mmCIF file as gemmi writes it, N, C-alpha and C atoms, coordinates in Angstrom:
data_model
loop_
_atom_site.group_PDB
_atom_site.id
_atom_site.type_symbol
_atom_site.label_atom_id
_atom_site.label_alt_id
_atom_site.label_comp_id
_atom_site.label_asym_id
_atom_site.label_entity_id
_atom_site.label_seq_id
_atom_site.pdbx_PDB_ins_code
_atom_site.Cartn_x
_atom_site.Cartn_y
_atom_site.Cartn_z
_atom_site.occupancy
_atom_site.B_iso_or_equiv
_atom_site.pdbx_formal_charge
_atom_site.auth_seq_id
_atom_site.auth_asym_id
_atom_site.pdbx_PDB_model_num
ATOM 1 N N . MET Axp A 1 ? 100.193 124.907 151.834 1 0 ? 1 A 1
ATOM 2 C CA . MET Axp A 1 ? 100.382 124.678 153.234 1 0 ? 1 A 1
ATOM 3 C C . MET Axp A 1 ? 101.567 125.751 153.899 1 0 ? 1 A 1
ATOM 4 N N . ASP Axp A 2 ? 101.011 126.45 154.835 1 0 ? 2 A 1
ATOM 5 C CA . ASP Axp A 2 ? 102.32 127.418 155.341 1 0 ? 2 A 1
ATOM 6 C C . ASP Axp A 2 ? 102.033 127.21 157.355 1 0 ? 2 A 1
ATOM 7 N N . LYS Axp A 3 ? 103.31 127.501 157.747 1 0 ? 3 A 1
ATOM 8 C CA . LYS Axp A 3 ? 103.726 127.279 159.174 1 0 ? 3 A 1
ATOM 9 C C . LYS Axp A 3 ? 102.329 128.217 159.917 1 0 ? 3 A 1
ATOM 10 N N . GLU Axp A 4 ? 101.657 129.243 159.617 1 0 ? 4 A 1
ATOM 11 C CA . GLU Axp A 4 ? 100.496 129.5 160.041 1 0 ? 4 A 1
ATOM 12 C C . GLU Axp A 4 ? 99.408 128.936 160.159 1 0 ? 4 A 1
ATOM 13 N N . LYS Axp A 5 ? 98.917 128.362 159.234 1 0 ? 5 A 1
ATOM 14 C CA . LYS Axp A 5 ? 97.729 127.262 158.915 1 0 ? 5 A 1
ATOM 15 C C . LYS Axp A 5 ? 98.155 126.269 160.054 1 0 ? 5 A 1
ATOM 16 N N . VAL Axp A 6 ? 99.06 125.459 160.169 1 0 ? 6 A 1
ATOM 17 C CA . VAL Axp A 6 ? 99.559 124.486 160.802 1 0 ? 6 A 1
ATOM 18 C C . VAL Axp A 6 ? 99.222 124.769 162.39 1 0 ? 6 A 1
ATOM 19 N N . ILE Axp A 7 ? 99.852 126.172 163.016 1 0 ? 7 A 1
ATOM 20 C CA . ILE Axp A 7 ? 99.924 126.258 164.111 1 0 ? 7 A 1
ATOM 21 C C . ILE Axp A 7 ? 98.412 126.78 164.401 1 0 ? 7 A 1
ATOM 22 N N . GLU Axp A 8 ? 97.515 127.263 163.807 1 0 ? 8 A 1
ATOM 23 C CA . GLU Axp A 8 ? 96.692 127.45 163.918 1 0 ? 8 A 1
ATOM 24 C C . GLU Axp A 8 ? 95.302 126.471 163.951 1 0 ? 8 A 1
ATOM 25 N N . ALA Axp A 9 ? 96.056 125.212 163.487 1 0 ? 9 A 1
ATOM 26 C CA . ALA Axp A 9 ? 95.209 123.852 163.425 1 0 ? 9 A 1
ATOM 27 C C . ALA Axp A 9 ? 95.585 123.091 164.639 1 0 ? 9 A 1
ATOM 28 N N . LEU Axp A 10 ? 97.388 123.597 165.062 1 0 ? 10 A 1
ATOM 29 C CA . LEU Axp A 10 ? 97.559 122.821 166.355 1 0 ? 10 A 1
ATOM 30 C C . LEU Axp A 10 ? 96.612 123.726 167.802 1 0 ? 10 A 1
ATOM 31 N N . LYS Axp A 11 ? 96.207 124.61 167.399 1 0 ? 11 A 1
ATOM 32 C CA . LYS Axp A 11 ? 95.649 125.424 168.193 1 0 ? 11 A 1
ATOM 33 C C . LYS Axp A 11 ? 94.187 124.661 168.756 1 0 ? 11 A 1
ATOM 34 N N . GLN Axp A 12 ? 93.714 124.209 167.943 1 0 ? 12 A 1
ATOM 35 C CA . GLN Axp A 12 ? 92.496 123.652 167.768 1 0 ? 12 A 1
ATOM 36 C C . GLN Axp A 12 ? 92.563 121.792 169.006 1 0 ? 12 A 1
ATOM 37 N N . VAL Axp A 13 ? 93.753 121.794 169.042 1 0 ? 13 A 1
ATOM 38 C CA . VAL Axp A 13 ? 93.888 119.968 170.023 1 0 ? 13 A 1
ATOM 39 C C . VAL Axp A 13 ? 94.116 120.613 170.892 1 0 ? 13 A 1
ATOM 40 N N . ASN Axp A 14 ? 93.543 119.957 172.032 1 0 ? 14 A 1
ATOM 41 C CA . ASN Axp A 14 ? 93.827 120.613 173.575 1 0 ? 14 A 1
ATOM 42 C C . ASN Axp A 14 ? 93.597 119.001 173.901 1 0 ? 14 A 1
ATOM 43 N N . ASP Axp A 15 ? 94.932 118.905 174.996 1 0 ? 15 A 1
ATOM 44 C CA . ASP Axp A 15 ? 95.084 117.963 176.04 1 0 ? 15 A 1
ATOM 45 C C . ASP Axp A 15 ? 93.967 117.661 176.591 1 0 ? 15 A 1
ATOM 46 N N . PRO Axp A 16 ? 93.187 116.59 176.924 1 0 ? 16 A 1
ATOM 47 C CA . PRO Axp A 16 ? 92.091 116.528 177.264 1 0 ? 16 A 1
ATOM 48 C C . PRO Axp A 16 ? 91.961 116.593 178.854 1 0 ? 16 A 1
ATOM 49 N N . GLU Axp A 17 ? 93.038 116.2 179.727 1 0 ? 17 A 1
ATOM 50 C CA . GLU Axp A 17 ? 93.741 116.116 181.539 1 0 ? 17 A 1
ATOM 51 C C . GLU Axp A 17 ? 93.723 117.611 181.744 1 0 ? 17 A 1
ATOM 52 N N . ILE Axp A 18 ? 94.412 118.945 180.55 1 0 ? 18 A 1
ATOM 53 C CA . ILE Axp A 18 ? 94.237 120.059 181.249 1 0 ? 18 A 1
ATOM 54 C C . ILE Axp A 18 ? 93.667 120.765 180.409 1 0 ? 18 A 1
ATOM 55 N N . ASP Axp A 19 ? 92.809 120.614 179.239 1 0 ? 19 A 1
ATOM 56 C CA . ASP Axp A 19 ? 92.365 121.502 178.729 1 0 ? 19 A 1
ATOM 57 C C . ASP Axp A 19 ? 93.195 122.48 177.708 1 0 ? 19 A 1
ATOM 58 N N . LEU Axp A 20 ? 93.902 122.611 177.868 1 0 ? 20 A 1
ATOM 59 C CA . LEU Axp A 20 ? 94.42 123.461 176.894 1 0 ? 20 A 1
ATOM 60 C C . LEU Axp A 20 ? 95.483 122.907 176.161 1 0 ? 20 A 1
ATOM 61 N N . ASN Axp A 21 ? 95.328 123.94 174.973 1 0 ? 21 A 1
ATOM 62 C CA . ASN Axp A 21 ? 95.94 123.565 173.251 1 0 ? 21 A 1
ATOM 63 C C . ASN Axp A 21 ? 97.436 123.137 173.33 1 0 ? 21 A 1
ATOM 64 N N . VAL Axp A 22 ? 97.989 122.166 172.463 1 0 ? 22 A 1
ATOM 65 C CA . VAL Axp A 22 ? 98.923 121.784 172.222 1 0 ? 22 A 1
ATOM 66 C C . VAL Axp A 22 ? 99.979 122.612 172.272 1 0 ? 22 A 1
ATOM 67 N N . TRP Axp A 23 ? 99.906 123.902 171.226 1 0 ? 23 A 1
ATOM 68 C CA . TRP Axp A 23 ? 100.949 124.824 170.665 1 0 ? 23 A 1
ATOM 69 C C . TRP Axp A 23 ? 100.655 125.507 172.336 1 0 ? 23 A 1
ATOM 70 N N . PHE Axp A 24 ? 100.3 126.029 172.865 1 0 ? 24 A 1
ATOM 71 C CA . PHE Axp A 24 ? 100.019 127.04 174.037 1 0 ? 24 A 1
ATOM 72 C C . PHE Axp A 24 ? 100.887 126.137 175.217 1 0 ? 24 A 1
ATOM 73 N N . LEU Axp A 25 ? 100.635 125.095 175.324 1 0 ? 25 A 1
ATOM 74 C CA . LEU Axp A 25 ? 101.611 124.12 176.428 1 0 ? 25 A 1
ATOM 75 C C . LEU Axp A 25 ? 102.851 123.766 175.861 1 0 ? 25 A 1
ATOM 76 N N . GLY Axp A 26 ? 103.356 124.025 174.748 1 0 ? 26 A 1
ATOM 77 C CA . GLY Axp A 26 ? 104.69 124.024 174.062 1 0 ? 26 A 1
ATOM 78 C C . GLY Axp A 26 ? 104.912 122.293 174.078 1 0 ? 26 A 1
ATOM 79 N N . LEU Axp A 27 ? 103.739 121.513 173.628 1 0 ? 27 A 1
ATOM 80 C CA . LEU Axp A 27 ? 104.428 120.142 173.436 1 0 ? 27 A 1
ATOM 81 C C . LEU Axp A 27 ? 104.791 120.216 172.136 1 0 ? 27 A 1
ATOM 82 N N . ILE Axp A 28 ? 104.739 121.244 170.792 1 0 ? 28 A 1
ATOM 83 C CA . ILE Axp A 28 ? 105.402 120.831 169.491 1 0 ? 28 A 1
ATOM 84 C C . ILE Axp A 28 ? 106.588 121.305 169.705 1 0 ? 28 A 1
ATOM 85 N N . TYR Axp A 29 ? 107.506 120.467 169.353 1 0 ? 29 A 1
ATOM 86 C CA . TYR Axp A 29 ? 108.637 121.255 169.299 1 0 ? 29 A 1
ATOM 87 C C . TYR Axp A 29 ? 109.582 121.833 167.731 1 0 ? 29 A 1
ATOM 88 N N . ASP Axp A 30 ? 109.148 121.216 166.655 1 0 ? 30 A 1
ATOM 89 C CA . ASP Axp A 30 ? 109.298 121.757 165.629 1 0 ? 30 A 1
ATOM 90 C C . ASP Axp A 30 ? 107.89 121.202 164.273 1 0 ? 30 A 1
ATOM 91 N N . ILE Axp A 31 ? 108.212 121.824 163.471 1 0 ? 31 A 1
ATOM 92 C CA . ILE Axp A 31 ? 107.239 121.713 162.061 1 0 ? 31 A 1
ATOM 93 C C . ILE Axp A 31 ? 107.85 121.722 160.755 1 0 ? 31 A 1
ATOM 94 N N . ASP Axp A 32 ? 107.978 120.884 160.213 1 0 ? 32 A 1
ATOM 95 C CA . ASP Axp A 32 ? 108.791 121.231 159.023 1 0 ? 32 A 1
ATOM 96 C C . ASP Axp A 32 ? 107.715 120.969 157.77 1 0 ? 32 A 1
ATOM 97 N N . ILE Axp A 33 ? 107.603 121.941 156.65 1 0 ? 33 A 1
ATOM 98 C CA . ILE Axp A 33 ? 106.407 121.552 155.877 1 0 ? 33 A 1
ATOM 99 C C . ILE Axp A 33 ? 107.355 121.647 154.247 1 0 ? 33 A 1
ATOM 100 N N . ASP Axp A 34 ? 106.986 120.053 153.585 1 0 ? 34 A 1
ATOM 101 C CA . ASP Axp A 34 ? 107.456 120.468 152.561 1 0 ? 34 A 1
ATOM 102 C C . ASP Axp A 34 ? 106.417 119.891 151.177 1 0 ? 34 A 1
ATOM 103 N N . GLY Axp A 35 ? 105.937 121.526 150.666 1 0 ? 35 A 1
ATOM 104 C CA . GLY Axp A 35 ? 104.575 121.602 149.962 1 0 ? 35 A 1
ATOM 105 C C . GLY Axp A 35 ? 103.491 121.273 151.057 1 0 ? 35 A 1
ATOM 106 N N . ASN Axp A 36 ? 102.486 120.4 150.505 1 0 ? 36 A 1
ATOM 107 C CA . ASN Axp A 36 ? 101.377 120.127 151.51 1 0 ? 36 A 1
ATOM 108 C C . ASN Axp A 36 ? 101.849 119.024 152.238 1 0 ? 36 A 1
ATOM 109 N N . ASN Axp A 37 ? 102.807 118.358 152.492 1 0 ? 37 A 1
ATOM 110 C CA . ASN Axp A 37 ? 103.398 117.207 153.829 1 0 ? 37 A 1
ATOM 111 C C . ASN Axp A 37 ? 103.542 118.264 154.802 1 0 ? 37 A 1
ATOM 112 N N . VAL Axp A 38 ? 103.864 117.676 155.738 1 0 ? 38 A 1
ATOM 113 C CA . VAL Axp A 38 ? 103.683 118.349 157.231 1 0 ? 38 A 1
ATOM 114 C C . VAL Axp A 38 ? 104.551 117.392 158.055 1 0 ? 38 A 1
ATOM 115 N N . LYS Axp A 39 ? 105.118 117.679 158.531 1 0 ? 39 A 1
ATOM 116 C CA . LYS Axp A 39 ? 106.053 116.712 159.641 1 0 ? 39 A 1
ATOM 117 C C . LYS Axp A 39 ? 105.986 117.254 160.994 1 0 ? 39 A 1
ATOM 118 N N . ILE Axp A 40 ? 105.724 117.223 162.195 1 0 ? 40 A 1
ATOM 119 C CA . ILE Axp A 40 ? 105.348 117.491 163.278 1 0 ? 40 A 1
ATOM 120 C C . ILE Axp A 40 ? 106.281 116.345 164.177 1 0 ? 40 A 1
ATOM 121 N N . LYS Axp A 41 ? 107.152 117.217 165.362 1 0 ? 41 A 1
ATOM 122 C CA . LYS Axp A 41 ? 107.737 116.836 166.22 1 0 ? 41 A 1
ATOM 123 C C . LYS Axp A 41 ? 107.244 117.259 167.322 1 0 ? 41 A 1
ATOM 124 N N . MET Axp A 42 ? 106.911 115.988 168.153 1 0 ? 42 A 1
ATOM 125 C CA . MET Axp A 42 ? 106.314 116.679 169.342 1 0 ? 42 A 1
ATOM 126 C C . MET Axp A 42 ? 106.263 115.629 170.431 1 0 ? 42 A 1
ATOM 127 N N . THR Axp A 43 ? 105.777 116.513 172.118 1 0 ? 43 A 1
ATOM 128 C CA . THR Axp A 43 ? 106.19 115.616 172.742 1 0 ? 43 A 1
ATOM 129 C C . THR Axp A 43 ? 104.533 115.23 174.089 1 0 ? 43 A 1
ATOM 130 N N . PHE Axp A 44 ? 105.206 114.63 174.764 1 0 ? 44 A 1
ATOM 131 C CA . PHE Axp A 44 ? 103.448 114.743 175.875 1 0 ? 44 A 1
ATOM 132 C C . PHE Axp A 44 ? 104.085 115.468 177.235 1 0 ? 44 A 1
ATOM 133 N N . THR Axp A 45 ? 102.613 115.893 177.971 1 0 ? 45 A 1
ATOM 134 C CA . THR Axp A 45 ? 103.229 116.413 179.382 1 0 ? 45 A 1
ATOM 135 C C . THR Axp A 45 ? 104.503 115.208 179.759 1 0 ? 45 A 1
ATOM 136 N N . THR Axp A 46 ? 103.214 113.892 180.22 1 0 ? 46 A 1
ATOM 137 C CA . THR Axp A 46 ? 104.609 113.018 180.695 1 0 ? 46 A 1
ATOM 138 C C . THR Axp A 46 ? 104.801 111.747 179.597 1 0 ? 46 A 1
ATOM 139 N N . PRO Axp A 47 ? 105.995 111.245 179.668 1 0 ? 47 A 1
ATOM 140 C CA . PRO Axp A 47 ? 105.93 109.947 178.978 1 0 ? 47 A 1
ATOM 141 C C . PRO Axp A 47 ? 104.878 108.878 179.077 1 0 ? 47 A 1
ATOM 142 N N . TYR Axp A 48 ? 103.847 108.759 179.848 1 0 ? 48 A 1
ATOM 143 C CA . TYR Axp A 48 ? 103.382 107.81 179.948 1 0 ? 48 A 1
ATOM 144 C C . TYR Axp A 48 ? 101.78 108.288 179.644 1 0 ? 48 A 1
ATOM 145 N N . CYS Axp A 49 ? 101.524 109.359 179.18 1 0 ? 49 A 1
ATOM 146 C CA . CYS Axp A 49 ? 100.774 110.249 178.56 1 0 ? 49 A 1
ATOM 147 C C . CYS Axp A 49 ? 99.249 109.167 178.318 1 0 ? 49 A 1
ATOM 148 N N . PRO Axp A 50 ? 98.157 109.072 178.912 1 0 ? 50 A 1
ATOM 149 C CA . PRO Axp A 50 ? 97.472 107.699 178.566 1 0 ? 50 A 1
ATOM 150 C C . PRO Axp A 50 ? 96.154 108.531 177.209 1 0 ? 50 A 1
ATOM 151 N N . TYR Axp A 51 ? 96.668 109.462 177.158 1 0 ? 51 A 1
ATOM 152 C CA . TYR Axp A 51 ? 96.187 110.528 176.383 1 0 ? 51 A 1
ATOM 153 C C . TYR Axp A 51 ? 96.514 110.48 174.584 1 0 ? 51 A 1
ATOM 154 N N . GLY Axp A 52 ? 98.269 109.692 175.014 1 0 ? 52 A 1
ATOM 155 C CA . GLY Axp A 52 ? 98.759 110.35 173.829 1 0 ? 52 A 1
ATOM 156 C C . GLY Axp A 52 ? 98.798 109.677 172.349 1 0 ? 52 A 1
ATOM 157 N N . PRO Axp A 53 ? 97.951 108.396 172.085 1 0 ? 53 A 1
ATOM 158 C CA . PRO Axp A 53 ? 97.537 108.118 171.082 1 0 ? 53 A 1
ATOM 159 C C . PRO Axp A 53 ? 96.739 108.938 169.947 1 0 ? 53 A 1
ATOM 160 N N . ALA Axp A 54 ? 95.494 109.618 171.334 1 0 ? 54 A 1
ATOM 161 C CA . ALA Axp A 54 ? 94.449 109.998 170.717 1 0 ? 54 A 1
ATOM 162 C C . ALA Axp A 54 ? 94.752 111.341 170.443 1 0 ? 54 A 1
ATOM 163 N N . LEU Axp A 55 ? 95.633 111.633 171.216 1 0 ? 55 A 1
ATOM 164 C CA . LEU Axp A 55 ? 96.134 113.329 170.871 1 0 ? 55 A 1
ATOM 165 C C . LEU Axp A 55 ? 97.222 113.677 169.344 1 0 ? 55 A 1
ATOM 166 N N . VAL Axp A 56 ? 97.689 112.286 169.455 1 0 ? 56 A 1
ATOM 167 C CA . VAL Axp A 56 ? 98.828 112.152 167.843 1 0 ? 56 A 1
ATOM 168 C C . VAL Axp A 56 ? 97.461 112.078 166.535 1 0 ? 56 A 1
ATOM 169 N N . ALA Axp A 57 ? 95.929 111.132 167.037 1 0 ? 57 A 1
ATOM 170 C CA . ALA Axp A 57 ? 95.513 111.337 165.67 1 0 ? 57 A 1
ATOM 171 C C . ALA Axp A 57 ? 94.631 112.761 165.744 1 0 ? 57 A 1
ATOM 172 N N . ASP Axp A 58 ? 94.39 113.069 167.043 1 0 ? 58 A 1
ATOM 173 C CA . ASP Axp A 58 ? 93.884 114.638 166.838 1 0 ? 58 A 1
ATOM 174 C C . ASP Axp A 58 ? 94.921 115.602 166.195 1 0 ? 58 A 1
ATOM 175 N N . VAL Axp A 59 ? 96.226 115.933 166.555 1 0 ? 59 A 1
ATOM 176 C CA . VAL Axp A 59 ? 97.265 116.399 165.635 1 0 ? 59 A 1
ATOM 177 C C . VAL Axp A 59 ? 96.945 116.157 164.073 1 0 ? 59 A 1
ATOM 178 N N . GLU Axp A 60 ? 96.624 114.99 163.602 1 0 ? 60 A 1
ATOM 179 C CA . GLU Axp A 60 ? 96.97 114.813 162.359 1 0 ? 60 A 1
ATOM 180 C C . GLU Axp A 60 ? 95.876 115.046 161.802 1 0 ? 60 A 1
ATOM 181 N N . LYS Axp A 61 ? 94.307 115.299 162.218 1 0 ? 61 A 1
ATOM 182 C CA . LYS Axp A 61 ? 93.23 115.274 161.847 1 0 ? 61 A 1
ATOM 183 C C . LYS Axp A 61 ? 93.213 116.676 161.883 1 0 ? 61 A 1
ATOM 184 N N . LYS Axp A 62 ? 93.254 117.579 162.454 1 0 ? 62 A 1
ATOM 185 C CA . LYS Axp A 62 ? 93.212 119.172 162.309 1 0 ? 62 A 1
ATOM 186 C C . LYS Axp A 62 ? 94.104 119.603 161.33 1 0 ? 62 A 1
ATOM 187 N N . VAL Axp A 63 ? 95.814 118.507 161.62 1 0 ? 63 A 1
ATOM 188 C CA . VAL Axp A 63 ? 96.049 119.572 160.598 1 0 ? 63 A 1
ATOM 189 C C . VAL Axp A 63 ? 96.405 119.097 158.965 1 0 ? 63 A 1
ATOM 190 N N . LYS Axp A 64 ? 95.131 118.048 158.815 1 0 ? 64 A 1
ATOM 191 C CA . LYS Axp A 64 ? 94.372 117.455 157.757 1 0 ? 64 A 1
ATOM 192 C C . LYS Axp A 64 ? 93.806 118.605 157.247 1 0 ? 64 A 1
ATOM 193 N N . GLU Axp A 65 ? 93.001 118.783 157.738 1 0 ? 65 A 1
ATOM 194 C CA . GLU Axp A 65 ? 91.32 119.805 157.752 1 0 ? 65 A 1
ATOM 195 C C . GLU Axp A 65 ? 91.658 121.024 157.522 1 0 ? 65 A 1
ATOM 196 N N . ALA Axp A 66 ? 93.318 121.484 157.976 1 0 ? 66 A 1
ATOM 197 C CA . ALA Axp A 66 ? 93.518 122.617 157.469 1 0 ? 66 A 1
ATOM 198 C C . ALA Axp A 66 ? 94.541 122.812 155.925 1 0 ? 66 A 1
ATOM 199 N N . GLY Axp A 67 ? 94.467 121.641 155.343 1 0 ? 67 A 1
ATOM 200 C CA . GLY Axp A 67 ? 95.052 121.673 154.088 1 0 ? 67 A 1
ATOM 201 C C . GLY Axp A 67 ? 95.873 120.599 153.666 1 0 ? 67 A 1
ATOM 202 N N . ALA Axp A 68 ? 96.723 120.172 154.434 1 0 ? 68 A 1
ATOM 203 C CA . ALA Axp A 68 ? 97.912 118.924 154.589 1 0 ? 68 A 1
ATOM 204 C C . ALA Axp A 68 ? 96.97 117.802 153.628 1 0 ? 68 A 1
ATOM 205 N N . GLU Axp A 69 ? 98.121 117.406 152.888 1 0 ? 69 A 1
ATOM 206 C CA . GLU Axp A 69 ? 97.68 115.864 152.294 1 0 ? 69 A 1
ATOM 207 C C . GLU Axp A 69 ? 98.946 114.807 153.422 1 0 ? 69 A 1
ATOM 208 N N . LYS Axp A 70 ? 99.226 114.975 153.907 1 0 ? 70 A 1
ATOM 209 C CA . LYS Axp A 70 ? 99.951 114.088 154.4 1 0 ? 70 A 1
ATOM 210 C C . LYS Axp A 70 ? 100.916 114.658 155.627 1 0 ? 70 A 1
ATOM 211 N N . VAL Axp A 71 ? 100.137 114.131 156.816 1 0 ? 71 A 1
ATOM 212 C CA . VAL Axp A 71 ? 100.948 114.601 158.22 1 0 ? 71 A 1
ATOM 213 C C . VAL Axp A 71 ? 101.372 113.579 158.89 1 0 ? 71 A 1
ATOM 214 N N . GLU Axp A 72 ? 102.972 113.628 159.211 1 0 ? 72 A 1
ATOM 215 C CA . GLU Axp A 72 ? 103.604 112.619 159.662 1 0 ? 72 A 1
ATOM 216 C C . GLU Axp A 72 ? 103.892 113.41 161.684 1 0 ? 72 A 1
ATOM 217 N N . VAL Axp A 73 ? 103.516 112.8 162.37 1 0 ? 73 A 1
ATOM 218 C CA . VAL Axp A 73 ? 103.961 113.235 163.487 1 0 ? 73 A 1
ATOM 219 C C . VAL Axp A 73 ? 105.395 112.565 164.693 1 0 ? 73 A 1
ATOM 220 N N . GLU Axp A 74 ? 106.019 112.938 164.562 1 0 ? 74 A 1
ATOM 221 C CA . GLU Axp A 74 ? 107.156 112.034 165.274 1 0 ? 74 A 1
ATOM 222 C C . GLU Axp A 74 ? 107.224 112.586 166.958 1 0 ? 74 A 1
ATOM 223 N N . VAL Axp A 75 ? 106.549 110.943 167.784 1 0 ? 75 A 1
ATOM 224 C CA . VAL Axp A 75 ? 106.927 111.491 169.442 1 0 ? 75 A 1
ATOM 225 C C . VAL Axp A 75 ? 107.901 111.172 169.998 1 0 ? 75 A 1
ATOM 226 N N . VAL Axp A 76 ? 108.572 112.445 170.388 1 0 ? 76 A 1
ATOM 227 C CA . VAL Axp A 76 ? 109.831 112.511 170.838 1 0 ? 76 A 1
ATOM 228 C C . VAL Axp A 76 ? 109.904 112.611 172.435 1 0 ? 76 A 1
ATOM 229 N N . LEU Axp A 77 ? 110.829 112.464 173.769 1 0 ? 77 A 1
ATOM 230 C CA . LEU Axp A 77 ? 110.257 112.177 174.612 1 0 ? 77 A 1
ATOM 231 C C . LEU Axp A 77 ? 111.593 112.928 175.46 1 0 ? 77 A 1
ATOM 232 N N . GLU Axp A 78 ? 112.636 113.39 174.526 1 0 ? 78 A 1
ATOM 233 C CA . GLU Axp A 78 ? 113.873 114.398 174.995 1 0 ? 78 A 1
ATOM 234 C C . GLU Axp A 78 ? 113.741 115.429 174.07 1 0 ? 78 A 1
ATOM 235 N N . PRO Axp A 79 ? 113.782 116.882 174.195 1 0 ? 79 A 1
ATOM 236 C CA . PRO Axp A 79 ? 114.123 117.18 175.959 1 0 ? 79 A 1
ATOM 237 C C . PRO Axp A 79 ? 112.8 116.746 176.622 1 0 ? 79 A 1
ATOM 238 N N . LYS Axp A 80 ? 112.788 116.393 177.782 1 0 ? 80 A 1
ATOM 239 C CA . LYS Axp A 80 ? 111.554 116.693 178.533 1 0 ? 80 A 1
ATOM 240 C C . LYS Axp A 80 ? 110.859 117.479 178.493 1 0 ? 80 A 1
ATOM 241 N N . TRP Axp A 81 ? 109.192 117.536 178.806 1 0 ? 81 A 1
ATOM 242 C CA . TRP Axp A 81 ? 108.478 118.823 178.577 1 0 ? 81 A 1
ATOM 243 C C . TRP Axp A 81 ? 108.535 119.683 179.996 1 0 ? 81 A 1
ATOM 244 N N . GLU Axp A 82 ? 108.613 120.657 179.495 1 0 ? 82 A 1
ATOM 245 C CA . GLU Axp A 82 ? 108.461 121.515 180.932 1 0 ? 82 A 1
ATOM 246 C C . GLU Axp A 82 ? 108.132 122.355 180.226 1 0 ? 82 A 1
ATOM 247 N N . PRO Axp A 83 ? 107.04 122.963 181.471 1 0 ? 83 A 1
ATOM 248 C CA . PRO Axp A 83 ? 105.42 124.256 180.89 1 0 ? 83 A 1
ATOM 249 C C . PRO Axp A 83 ? 106.471 125.431 181.438 1 0 ? 83 A 1
ATOM 250 N N . ASN Axp A 84 ? 106.003 126.409 180.643 1 0 ? 84 A 1
ATOM 251 C CA . ASN Axp A 84 ? 106.674 127.776 180.233 1 0 ? 84 A 1
ATOM 252 C C . ASN Axp A 84 ? 106.175 128.266 181.903 1 0 ? 84 A 1
ATOM 253 N N . GLU Axp A 85 ? 106.323 130.006 181.88 1 0 ? 85 A 1
ATOM 254 C CA . GLU Axp A 85 ? 105.669 130.386 183.025 1 0 ? 85 A 1
ATOM 255 C C . GLU Axp A 85 ? 104.265 130.818 183.019 1 0 ? 85 A 1
ATOM 256 N N . GLU Axp A 86 ? 104.479 130.906 181.388 1 0 ? 86 A 1
ATOM 257 C CA . GLU Axp A 86 ? 102.96 131.468 180.656 1 0 ? 86 A 1
ATOM 258 C C . GLU Axp A 86 ? 101.809 130.194 181.35 1 0 ? 86 A 1
ATOM 259 N N . VAL Axp A 87 ? 101.943 129.419 180.905 1 0 ? 87 A 1
ATOM 260 C CA . VAL Axp A 87 ? 101.386 127.806 181.09 1 0 ? 87 A 1
ATOM 261 C C . VAL Axp A 87 ? 101.255 127.19 182.565 1 0 ? 87 A 1
ATOM 262 N N . LYS Axp A 88 ? 102.716 127.763 183.469 1 0 ? 88 A 1
ATOM 263 C CA . LYS Axp A 88 ? 102.18 127.457 184.678 1 0 ? 88 A 1
ATOM 264 C C . LYS Axp A 88 ? 101.467 128.483 185.367 1 0 ? 88 A 1
ATOM 265 N N . MET Axp A 89 ? 101.075 129.626 184.98 1 0 ? 89 A 1
ATOM 266 C CA . MET Axp A 89 ? 100.112 130.436 185.192 1 0 ? 89 A 1
ATOM 267 C C . MET Axp A 89 ? 99.058 129.857 185.178 1 0 ? 89 A 1
ATOM 268 N N . ALA Axp A 90 ? 98.508 129.491 184.275 1 0 ? 90 A 1
ATOM 269 C CA . ALA Axp A 90 ? 97.191 129.069 183.25 1 0 ? 90 A 1
ATOM 270 C C . ALA Axp A 90 ? 96.933 127.665 184.096 1 0 ? 90 A 1
ATOM 271 N N . LEU Axp A 91 ? 97.949 126.873 184.587 1 0 ? 91 A 1
ATOM 272 C CA . LEU Axp A 91 ? 97.965 125.859 185.381 1 0 ? 91 A 1
ATOM 273 C C . LEU Axp A 91 ? 97.703 125.991 186.879 1 0 ? 91 A 1
ATOM 274 N N . GLY Axp A 92 ? 97.749 126.959 187.085 1 0 ? 92 A 1
ATOM 275 C CA . GLY Axp A 92 ? 97.701 127.501 188.582 1 0 ? 92 A 1
ATOM 276 C C . GLY Axp A 92 ? 99.153 127.184 189.329 1 0 ? 92 A 1
ATOM 277 N N . VAL Axp A 93 ? 100.197 126.863 189.13 1 0 ? 93 A 1
ATOM 278 C CA . VAL Axp A 93 ? 101.335 126.16 189.546 1 0 ? 93 A 1
ATOM 279 C C . VAL Axp A 93 ? 102.219 126.963 189.945 1 0 ? 93 A 1
């Protein structure tokens, strides 16, 4: 398992409210790979994201489909998510 495979898998996970992938949105803060085990630190667009559990499940599913044996997702709310300029343009803000 390598970081590029994980990133490609994350690009297949869309936030259902925004319809943009979690990698592009900048929701992924860290990826740690140990053999075929992957730990991902991510956040949500808001702390009360109603799709949070579904997003985490989709991240786990897609990364496993890419070849990981074990996927651990840690959700953190600090630092608070802030969209970068590219994301703002995609969102029209």
